[in-house]
C-alpha positions in Angstrom: 19.8 -52.8 -31.0 20.7 -53.7 -34.6 17.7 -55.1 -36.4 19.6 -57.3 -39.0 21.8 -59.0 -36.4 19.6 -58.7 -33.3 22.7 -58.1 -31.3 23.5 -55.7 -28.4 25.7 -52.8 -28.7 28.0 -52.5 -25.7 31.4 -51.1 -24.6 34.6 -53.2 -24.0 33.7 -56.6 -22.2 35.8 -56.1 -19.1 34.0 -53.0 -17.9 31.7 -53.8 -14.9 31.0 -50.4 -13.4 30.7 -46.9 -15.0 33.4 -44.4 -14.1 32.4 -41.4 -11.9 31.0 -38.6 -14.0 34.0 -36.3 -13.2 36.2 -38.6 -15.3 34.2 -38.1 -18.4 35.0 -35.1 -20.7 31.7 -33.3 -21.0 32.8 -29.7 -21.1 30.4 -28.8 -24.0 27.7 -31.2 -22.8 27.0 -34.9 -23.5 26.0 -35.7 -27.0 25.3 -39.1 -28.6 27.3 -38.0 -31.7 30.4 -38.3 -29.6 30.2 -42.0 -29.7 32.3 -43.6 -32.3 31.2 -46.9 -34.0 34.7 -48.3 -34.0 34.6 -48.3 -30.1 31.7 -50.8 -29.8 31.1 -54.4 -30.4 28.2 -56.8 -30.5 27.1 -59.0 -27.7 24.5 -61.7 -27.1 23.9 -60.5 -23.6 20.3 -59.2 -22.6 19.9 -55.4 -22.9 20.1 -53.6 -19.5 20.8 -49.9 -18.8 24.1 -50.7 -17.0 25.4 -52.3 -20.3 24.7 -49.1 -22.4 27.9 -47.1 -23.3 28.2 -44.3 -20.7 27.7 -41.7 -23.5 24.3 -43.1 -24.5 23.2 -43.5 -20.9 24.2 -39.9 -20.1 22.5 -38.7 -23.3 19.3 -40.4 -22.2 19.7 -38.8 -18.8 19.5 -35.4 -20.3 15.8 -36.0 -21.1 14.9 -37.2 -17.5 14.3 -34.9 -14.6 17.1 -34.1 -12.4 14.9 -35.0 -9.3 14.3 -38.5 -10.9 17.9 -39.0 -11.5 19.0 -38.2 -7.8 15.9 -39.7 -6.0 15.3 -42.8 -8.2 17.9 -43.7 -10.8 21.0 -43.2 -8.5 19.4 -45.5 -6.0 19.3 -48.6 -8.4 23.0 -49.4 -8.0 26.3 -48.1 -6.9 27.3 -47.7 -10.5 24.4 -45.3 -11.2 25.1 -43.5 -7.9 28.7 -42.9 -9.0 27.5 -41.2 -12.2 25.7 -38.3 -10.3 28.2 -37.6 -7.5 30.4 -34.9 -9.3 29.4 -31.3 -9.8 30.7 -31.4 -13.3 27.6 -33.3 -14.7 25.2 -31.0 -13.0 27.1 -27.8 -13.9 27.3 -28.8 -17.6 23.6 -29.9 -17.6 22.6 -26.4 -16.3 24.9 -24.8 -18.9 23.3 -26.7 -21.6 19.8 -25.6 -20.6 20.5 -22.0 -19.5 23.7 -20.7 -21.0 23.7 -17.3 -19.2 26.2 -17.1 -16.2 25.0 -19.0 -13.1 24.9 -18.6 -10.2 24.9 -14.7 -9.9 27.2 -15.0 -6.9 29.5 -18.0 -6.6 29.8 -19.6 -3.2 32.5 -22.3 -2.4 29.7 -24.4 -0.9 27.3 -24.0 -3.8 25.6 -27.4 -4.6 25.2 -27.8 -8.3 23.1 -30.9 -8.0 20.6 -29.3 -5.7 20.5 -26.1 -7.7 19.8 -28.2 -10.9 16.9 -29.9 -9.2 15.4 -26.6 -8.1 16.0 -24.8 -11.4 14.3 -27.5 -13.3 11.4 -27.8 -10.9 10.9 -24.0 -10.9 11.0 -24.0 -14.7 8.5 -26.9 -14.9 6.0 -25.2 -12.6 6.3 -21.5 -13.7 6.7 -21.9 -17.5 3.1 -23.0 -17.5 1.5 -21.8 -14.2 -2.0 -22.1 -15.6 -1.7 -25.9 -15.7 0.7 -26.5 -12.8 -0.7 -24.2 -10.2 -3.8 -23.6 -8.3 -4.6 -20.1 -6.9 -7.3 -18.6 -4.8 -8.1 -15.3 -3.1 -8.4 -15.1 0.6 -10.6 -12.0 1.7 -11.7 -13.0 5.3 -10.7 -10.4 7.9 -8.8 -8.2 5.4 -10.1 -4.8 4.9 -6.8 -2.9 4.0 -3.8 -3.5 1.8 -1.6 -6.5 2.8 2.0 -5.4 3.2 3.5 -8.6 4.6 3.1 -12.4 3.7 5.3 -15.2 5.1 5.3 -18.9 4.6 6.5 -21.3 7.3 6.5 -25.0 8.3 7.6 -26.0 4.7 4.9 -23.8 3.1 2.0 -25.2 5.0 1.4 -22.2 7.2 0.9 -18.6 5.8 1.1 -15.5 7.9 -0.2 -12.1 6.7 0.0 -8.7 8.1 -2.1 -5.6 6.8 -2.8 -2.0 7.4 -6.0 -2.7 9.3 -3.8 -4.2 12.0 -4.9 -7.7 11.3 -2.5 -10.6 11.8 -3.9 -13.7 10.0 -2.5 -17.2 10.2 -3.7 -19.8 7.7 -3.2 -23.6 7.4 -2.7 -24.0 3.7 -2.9 -27.8 4.0 -6.5 -27.5 4.6 -7.1 -26.0 1.0 -8.9 -28.1 -1.5 -9.2 -26.7 -5.0 -12.5 -28.6 -5.4 -14.1 -27.3 -2.3 -14.6 -23.5 -2.1 -15.6 -23.8 1.6 -12.1 -25.0 2.4 -10.8 -21.5 2.0 -12.6 -20.3 5.2 -11.6 -23.5 7.0 -8.0 -22.5 6.6 -8.0 -19.7 9.2 -6.0 -20.6 12.3 -5.8 -17.2 13.9 -7.0 -13.7 13.2 -6.4 -10.7 15.4 -7.1 -7.0 14.5 -5.2 -5.8 17.6 -2.0 -7.5 16.9 -0.3 -4.1 16.6 -1.3 -0.5 16.9 0.1 0.3 13.5 0.4 -1.1 10.0 2.0 -4.7 10.2 4.8 -4.3 7.5 7.2 -7.3 8.0 7.1 -10.9 9.1 9.6 -13.7 9.7 10.0 -17.0 11.5 12.1 -19.5 13.2 10.8 -22.9 13.7 7.2 -22.3 15.2 7.8 -18.8 16.3 6.5 -16.0 14.3 8.1 -12.5 14.4 6.2 -9.3 13.3 7.3 -5.7 12.8 5.0 -2.8 12.7 4.7 1.0 12.1 3.7 1.1 15.9 7.6 0.7 16.4 7.2 -2.8 18.1 8.6 -6.2 17.2 6.5 -9.0 18.5 7.2 -12.7 19.0 4.2 -15.2 18.6 4.2 -18.8 19.7 2.3 -20.9 17.2 2.6 -24.1 19.3 0.5 -22.2 21.9 -2.4 -20.8 19.9 -0.4 -18.0 18.2 0.1 -16.4 21.5 2.2 -13.2 21.9 5.1 -14.0 24.3 7.5 -11.1 23.8 7.9 -7.7 22.3 10.7 -5.2 21.8 10.3 -1.4 21.5 12.2 0.4 18.8 12.6 4.1 18.0 10.9 4.0 14.6 8.6 2.0 12.3 10.0 -1.6 11.4 10.0 -2.2 7.8 11.9 -5.5 7.4 12.8 -8.4 9.7 15.2 -11.4 9.7 14.7 -13.9 12.5 17.1 -16.5 13.7 17.2 -18.7 16.8 19.2 -16.1 18.8 19.2 -13.0 16.7 16.6 -10.6 15.3 17.8 -8.0 12.7 15.3 -5.3 11.7 15.2 -2.5 9.2 14.0 0.9 10.7 12.4 3.9 9.2 14.9 5.9 11.3 17.7 4.9 9.0 19.0 2.3 11.6 19.3 -1.6 11.6 18.0 -3.0 14.9 19.8 -6.0 16.4 18.1 -7.9 19.2 19.0 -11.0 21.0 15.7 -12.6 22.2 17.4 -14.0 25.2 18.0 -10.4 26.3 15.8 -7.4 26.6 18.3 -4.8 25.2 17.8 -3.4 21.6 20.9 -2.3 19.8 21.1 -0.4 16.5 23.5 0.4 13.8 23.2 3.0 11.0 24.4 2.3 7.4 22.1 4.6 5.4 21.2 8.2 5.1 17.5 7.6 4.5 15.0 5.2 5.9 15.9 1.4 5.6 13.1 -0.1 3.5 14.1 -3.8 3.4 16.5 -6.3 4.9 17.6 -9.8 4.1 20.4 -11.9 6.0 22.0 -15.2 6.2 24.9 -16.7 8.2 27.4 -14.6 6.3 25.7 -11.3 5.3 23.2 -8.7 6.2 21.8 -6.9 3.1 19.7 -3.7 3.4 18.1 -1.5 0.9 17.2 2.2 1.5 15.4 5.1 0.4 18.7 6.7 -0.2 18.9 4.5 -3.4 21.7 2.3 -2.0 22.2 -1.3 -1.0 24.5 -2.1 1.9 26.1 -5.5 2.4 27.4 -6.2 5.8 29.8 -8.9 6.3 29.0 -10.6 9.5 32.3 -12.4 9.8 34.5 -9.4 9.0 32.3 -6.9 10.8 32.2 -4.3 8.0 30.1 -3.0 5.2 31.2 -3.3 1.5 29.3 -2.8 -1.7 29.5 -4.9 -4.9 26.1 -4.3 -6.3 24.8 -4.8 -9.9 21.3 -3.7 -11.0 19.1 -5.1 -13.8 15.9 -4.0 -15.5 13.6 -7.1 -15.4 10.7 -5.4 -17.1 8.5 -4.1 -14.4 6.8 -0.8 -15.3 6.4 0.3 -11.5 8.5 0.4 -8.5 9.9 -3.0 -7.3 8.3 -3.8 -3.9 9.8 -7.3 -3.2 12.5 -9.6 -4.2 13.1 -13.2 -3.2 16.1 -15.2 -4.6 16.4 -19.0 -4.7 18.7 -21.3 -6.8 15.7 -22.1 -8.9 14.1 -18.7 -9.6 14.0 -15.0 -8.6 10.5 -13.7 -7.6 9.9 -10.0 -7.9 6.7 -7.8 -7.1 5.9 -4.3 -8.2 3.5 -1.5 -8.0 2.6 -2.3 -11.7 0.3 -5.0 -10.1 2.5 -8.0 -11.4 4.7 -10.7 -10.0 7.6 -11.8 -12.2 9.3 -15.3 -12.0 12.9 -14.8 -13.3 15.7 -17.1 -14.3 18.3 -16.9 -11.4 21.0 -15.8 -13.8 23.1 -12.6 -14.4 20.8 -10.5 -16.7 17.7 -12.6 -15.6 14.9 -13.1 -18.1 11.3 -13.6 -17.1 10.1 -17.2 -17.0 6.5 -15.9 -16.5 4.5 -12.8 -15.4 1.5 -13.2 -13.1 -1.2 -10.6 -13.5 -3.9 -11.8 -11.1 -3.8 -8.6 -9.1 -6.0 -6.1 -10.8 -4.8 -2.9 -9.1 -2.7 -1.7 -6.1 -5.9 -1.0 -4.2 -7.1 -4.4 -3.1 -10.0 -3.5 -0.7 -13.5 -5.0 -1.1 -16.2 -2.4 -0.5 -20.0 -3.0 -0.6 -21.5 -1.8 -4.0 -22.7 1.9 -4.0 -26.5 2.3 -3.8 -26.7 6.2 -4.1 -24.2 7.9 -6.5 -26.1 11.2 -6.9 -23.3 13.4 -5.6 -20.6 11.6 -7.7 -22.8 12.1 -10.9 -23.4 15.7 -9.9 -19.7 16.3 -9.5 -18.9 14.8 -12.8 -21.4 16.8 -14.5 -23.8 13.9 -15.2 -27.6 14.1 -15.2 -29.2 13.7 -11.7 -32.9 13.2 -10.9 -32.7 15.4 -7.8 -30.0 17.5 -6.2 -27.7 15.8 -3.9 -27.2 17.3 -0.4 -24.7 17.1 2.5 -23.5 19.7 5.1 -20.2 20.8 6.1 -19.5 19.9 9.7 -22.6 17.7 9.5 -21.0 15.3 12.1 -20.2 17.0 15.4 -21.0 19.3 18.1 -24.7 20.2 17.3 -25.9 16.6 17.6 -26.8 15.4 21.2 -25.5 11.9 20.4 -22.0 13.4 19.7 -21.9 15.0 23.2 -23.2 11.7 24.7 -20.5 9.7 22.9 -17.7 12.1 24.0 -18.8 12.1 27.6 -19.2 8.3 27.7 -15.7 7.7 26.4 -14.1 10.7 28.3 -12.3 11.5 25.1 -10.8 14.8 23.8 -11.5 16.0 20.2 -8.3 14.6 18.9 -8.5 11.5 20.9 -11.7 10.8 18.9 -10.1 11.8 15.6 -7.2 9.4 16.3 -9.3 6.4 17.1 -10.8 4.9 13.9 -13.7 3.4 15.7 -14.7 6.6 17.3 -14.2 8.6 14.0 -16.3 6.0 12.1 -19.1 6.1 14.7 -19.2 10.0 14.7 -19.1 10.1 10.9 -22.2 7.8 10.7 -24.2 9.6 13.4 -25.8 12.2 11.1 -26.6 9.5 8.5 -28.8 7.8 11.1 -30.9 11.0 11.5 -31.0 12.5 8.1 -31.4 11.4 4.5 -28.0 12.7 3.3 -26.4 12.0 0.1 -22.8 11.8 1.4 -20.9 11.1 4.5 -17.6 13.2 5.3 -15.0 11.5 7.5 -14.7 12.9 11.1 -11.2 14.5 11.3 -9.6 17.8 11.3 -7.5 19.9 8.9 -4.8 20.3 11.6 -3.6 16.8 11.4 -1.1 17.9 8.9 0.8 20.3 11.2 0.5 17.7 13.9 2.3 15.3 11.5 4.9 17.8 10.9 5.7 18.1 14.7 3.5 20.7 16.1 1.5 19.5 19.0 -2.1 20.7 18.9 -4.9 20.2 21.3 -8.5 21.5 21.4 -9.7 22.1 25.1 -13.1 23.0 26.4 -13.2 26.7 27.2 -9.7 27.3 25.8 -10.0 26.6 22.2 -6.9 25.4 20.3 -3.5 25.3 22.0 -0.2 24.8 20.2 3.2 23.4 21.4 4.9 26.2 19.3 4.0 28.6 16.4 6.3 29.7 13.6 7.7 33.1 14.5 10.5 33.4 12.0 11.8 31.4 9.1 14.4 29.8 11.5 11.4 28.0 13.1 11.0 26.0 9.9 13.9 23.8 11.2 11.7 22.6 14.0 9.4 20.8 11.5 9.7 17.3 10.7 10.0 17.7 6.9 10.8 14.0 6.2 7.8 12.6 7.9 5.6 10.2 5.9 2.1 11.6 6.6 0.5 8.5 5.3 2.0 6.6 8.2 1.9 9.4 10.7 -1.9 9.8 9.9 -2.6 6.2 9.4 -5.6 6.5 11.8 -7.4 8.7 9.2 -7.0 6.1 6.5 -8.0 3.3 8.9 -11.1 5.3 9.9 -11.9 5.8 6.1 -11.6 2.1 5.3 -13.7 1.2 8.3 -16.4 3.7 7.5 -16.7 2.6 3.9 -17.3 -0.9 5.1 -19.9 0.2 7.5 -21.7 2.5 5.1 -22.5 -0.7 3.3 -22.9 1.3 0.1 -25.5 3.8 1.4 -23.7 6.9 0.0 -20.2 7.9 -1.0 -17.6 9.0 1.5 -15.8 12.3 1.4 -12.1 12.7 2.5 -10.7 16.2 3.1 -7.7 18.4 3.9 -6.8 22.0 4.6 -5.4 24.1 1.7 -1.7 25.1 2.1 -2.4 28.7 2.9 -5.1 28.0 5.5 -2.8 25.6 7.3 0.2 28.0 7.1 -2.0 30.6 8.8 -2.8 28.2 11.7 0.8 27.3 12.0 1.8 31.0 12.5 -1.3 32.8 13.9 -2.5 29.9 16.0 -6.2 30.5 14.8 -8.2 31.8 11.9 -8.9 35.1 13.5 -5.7 36.4 15.2 -5.6 40.1 16.2 -2.4 40.6 14.5 -2.1 39.1 10.9 1.3 37.6 11.4 0.9 34.9 8.7 0.0 37.5 6.1 2.9 39.6 7.2 5.1 36.5 6.5 4.0 36.4 2.8 5.3 40.0 2.5 8.2 40.0 4.8 9.6 36.4 4.2 8.3 35.5 0.7 11.0 32.8 0.1 10.4 31.1 3.5 6.7 31.4 2.9 7.0 29.6 -0.5 9.2 27.0 1.1 6.6 26.3 3.7 3.6 26.3 1.2 5.5 23.9 -1.0 6.1 21.5 1.9 2.5 21.7 3.0 1.4 21.1 -0.7 3.7 18.0 -1.0 2.5 16.5 2.2 -1.2 17.2 1.5 -0.9 15.5 -1.9 0.5 12.4 -0.2 -2.3 12.6 2.4 -5.2 13.1 -0.1 -3.9 10.2 -2.3 -3.7 7.9 0.7 -7.3 8.8 1.6 -8.4 7.7 -1.9 -6.4 4.5 -1.6 -8.1 4.0 1.7 -11.6 4.3 0.3 -12.5 8.0 -0.1 -14.7 8.5 -3.1 -14.6 12.4 -3.1 -12.1 14.9 -1.8 -12.7 18.4 -0.5 -10.0 21.0 0.0 -10.9 23.6 2.6 -9.2 27.1 2.2 -11.3 28.7 5.0 -8.9 31.7 5.4 -8.5 32.4 1.7 -10.5 35.7 1.8 -8.0 37.3 4.1 -5.5 37.5 1.3 -7.1 39.7 -1.3 -6.7 39.2 -5.0 -3.0 39.9 -5.4 -1.8 37.7 -2.4 -4.3 35.0 -3.0 -3.3 34.6 -6.7 0.4 34.4 -5.7 0.2 32.4 -2.4 -3.2 30.8 -2.5 -4.3 29.9 -6.0 -0.9 28.8 -7.1 -0.7 26.0 -4.5 -4.4 25.0 -4.8 -3.6 24.3 -8.4 -0.6 22.3 -7.6 -2.6 20.4 -5.1 -5.4 19.4 -7.6 -3.1 18.4 -10.4 -0.6 16.7 -8.0 -3.3 14.5 -6.6 -4.6 13.6 -10.1 -1.2 12.9 -11.5 -0.2 10.7 -8.6 -3.5 8.6 -9.0 -2.8 8.3 -12.6 0.8 7.0 -12.0 -0.5 4.3 -9.5 -3.3 3.2 -11.9 -6.1 4.4 -9.5 -9.4 5.9 -10.8 -9.7 9.7 -10.2 -12.2 10.8 -7.7 -14.0 14.2 -8.0 -12.2 17.1 -6.1 -13.9 20.1 -4.5 -12.4 23.3 -3.6 -13.9 25.6 -1.0 -12.1 29.0 -0.8 -14.2 31.2 1.6 -14.8 34.8 0.7 -13.0 34.9 -2.7 -15.7 36.0 -4.7 -13.1 37.8 -6.7 -11.4 34.5 -7.9 -14.3 32.3 -8.8 -13.4 32.2 -12.5 -9.9 31.3 -11.6 -11.0 28.6 -9.3 -13.2 27.1 -12.0 -10.0 26.7 -14.1 -7.8 25.4 -11.2 -8.1 21.6 -11.7 -11.2 21.0 -9.4 -14.4 19.4 -10.5 -16.5 21.3 -7.9 -16.3 24.9 -6.6 -18.0 25.4 -3.3 -19.1 29.0 -2.5 -20.1 30.8 0.6 -23.4 32.7 1.2 -22.1 36.1 0.2 -22.2 35.2 -3.4 -25.4 35.1 -5.6 -26.0 31.7 -7.2 -26.8 33.3 -10.6 -23.6 35.4 -10.5 -21.5 32.4 -9.5 -23.0 30.3 -12.4 -22.3 33.1 -14.9 -18.6 33.3 -13.8 -17.8 29.6 -13.7 -19.9 28.5 -16.7 -21.1 24.9 -17.2 -17.7 23.3 -17.0 -17.6 22.8 -13.3 -20.3 21.9 -10.7 -21.1 24.5 -8.0 -21.8 23.5 -4.3 -23.4 25.6 -1.5 -24.4 28.1 -0.3 -27.0 28.7 2.3 -26.2 31.0 5.2 -25.7 28.7 8.2 -27.6 31.3 10.2 -30.7 30.4 8.2 -30.9 27.1 10.3 -32.0 29.4 13.2 -35.1 30.6 11.2 -38.6 29.2 11.3 -39.4 26.1 9.2 -41.4 28.0 6.7 -38.7 30.7 6.3 -36.0 27.9 5.9 -38.0 26.0 3.3 -38.6 29.3 1.3 -34.9 30.0 1.5 -34.0 26.5 0.3 -36.4 26.6 -2.6 -35.0 30.0 -3.7 -31.5 28.7 -3.4 -32.2 25.4 -5.4 -34.0 27.3 -8.1 -31.3 29.8 -8.7 -28.4 27.3 -8.9 -30.5 25.2 -11.3 -31.3 21.4 -11.3 -28.0 20.1 -12.7 -24.4 20.4 -12.0 -25.2 21.4 -8.5 -24.7 20.2 -4.9 -26.7 21.6 -2.1 -24.9 22.6 1.0 -24.4 25.4 3.5 -22.0 28.4 2.7 -19.9 27.2 5.7 -20.1 24.6 8.6 -23.1 24.0 10.8 -23.0 26.2 13.9 -22.6 24.2 17.2 -26.0 25.3 18.7 -28.2 24.6 15.6 -31.3 22.7 16.2 -30.9 19.1 14.5 -34.6 19.3 13.5 -33.8 22.4 11.3 -31.0 20.4 9.6 -33.6 17.8 8.9 -35.9 20.5 7.3 -33.1 21.7 5.2 -32.1 18.2 3.8 -35.8 17.2 3.1 -36.5 20.5 1.5 -33.7 20.1 -0.9 -34.9 16.8 -1.9 -38.6 17.9 -2.4 -37.9 21.1 -4.3 -35.1 19.8 -6.5 -37.4 16.8 -7.5 -40.2 19.3 -8.4 -37.7 21.5 -10.4 -36.4 18.5 -12.3 -39.8 17.2 -12.9 -40.8 20.6 -14.5 -37.6 21.1 -16.4 
């Protein structure tokens, strides 16, 4: 509008409708400066949008949301509708706002109008997430890491799967940001027995949910019928990724295969595209894309029936490993072990729109606060008001309740170890009797060779039985060297998490493993006291094969101990019960070397994953000749047997590490007065600080529990007296 003439600027009088937008040259974008004053004239007609020159109208549209243009303005009249029909306008609009190449992969059916709407909406939401988004934390019935989340029903239903076997289904429409109680009201379904292994992948079609697990099963759940399981399919390995269509299920297998299932049939087919486990999978009507541990991505063309690869990679700024990627026309979403989620522009060379840092650490468990941290302080060399005490093998055969539990459930030893509920119950039994300062998870050091493929059982009257023992280096080929022990031994981690919860902060929980040499001896000799020292002979006769086996055991044990910490263990102990058999030379070469690698390997891995270190204890029985070396091997605590004088041990290790031990287990057969005297003498000689009271080995099976009580109570009484007089 011209203020001096009060006239309306318009285009040629004969024009009644705007031409379609593809007839307008806007290759470099619409700009009001394109309008020439000679092309316009004045008019007395009222000002309306349809009378504006098309260049001005299109310029105005640049400042309006794409969603508004499509859903509102284009509905006003046919003239406006014609403006937004062609892809040229939308393509140019995107190019002006985001000049990088887009989309990353072109498709003949790509809709530029819809892409523009989604891109602008994603940018609006994620450029300022603090003002555009609500977020909350859901902690109900989740006691372990959540490895799968899935939205369905237009984002109103959320399903999650976690390592505690819980399948949770939430109705997000019930969430009210002004009512904290609404979070609990969202729960639709929760089942801790949905699978027998970690739930690792979820997908859906309409109102059917599909879940995949480390128990090797794929299950279908009917949400219209109370989230009821109505079908399941047995695979040959853990399922790490799923795509679910009406008549087709594609799944990524840890055994390097892609599983293909038609829900209308019972047969399970599989194809192999990778040399290592398939970690993730995505699919649409044209392609199946898989990512593998072999560091490759395979793209399978469903129409051509073949695999090809046209893959580019980009660094989007994560400092950890990428754990998830979702692409949409509006944004790319990535997650990582660096505890962040990134929202990226969906271009080639994508830049971050925002980074979400709400996750504080990879470990997302919620444990009760600790009430008694004496043993942690002692392990770290901090001052304690009395000496903490626990016993090796404090849970087990000497307790009547253990025998009753075993008889009631008709369970073998390893049946109880593999059952998290049983392991937890047995771990807690001694704490119900005695005033102990730590619990140690009920398990066994031989779960590592079991994970590697050696079947081991403990039978009453027979002792340990092995499916096979290593006779020559050729037998190493029988071992499952690529096994993921964190998955194979998931029941130990589940038991640790469950026990941490049920301890309710009473005292810390100790996790443990066998030292590489001690495990090697069992795998060759079949026991700790074989009449012929075959394992020791291996070290001399097959040094190369021995080192290969010890390195394998060290690597797997590092994985195992780190997983225990992530599951909730607050201290770790490494048992080298057969160390004394080696003697100084062999122990230094084949024992101490790998004990050091174990300690430093665990600490380095925890550092990499931003997890706080926990104190580590080494118990190498009968190696009085190596105490000084052990004190410099990376462990915080050195546990000693009863053959070493406390004063001598303290003189050798100095004040840089904490000592643990060392009452002879046979002293628990003595009279109460003799036992009290022995405990007082032990506590006095070790000194009041940097000391954890224990036995020099495990509790013997026919020990009277009342003598264990005397031992524990005497440590408390005498150490408090010594501290008070210090």
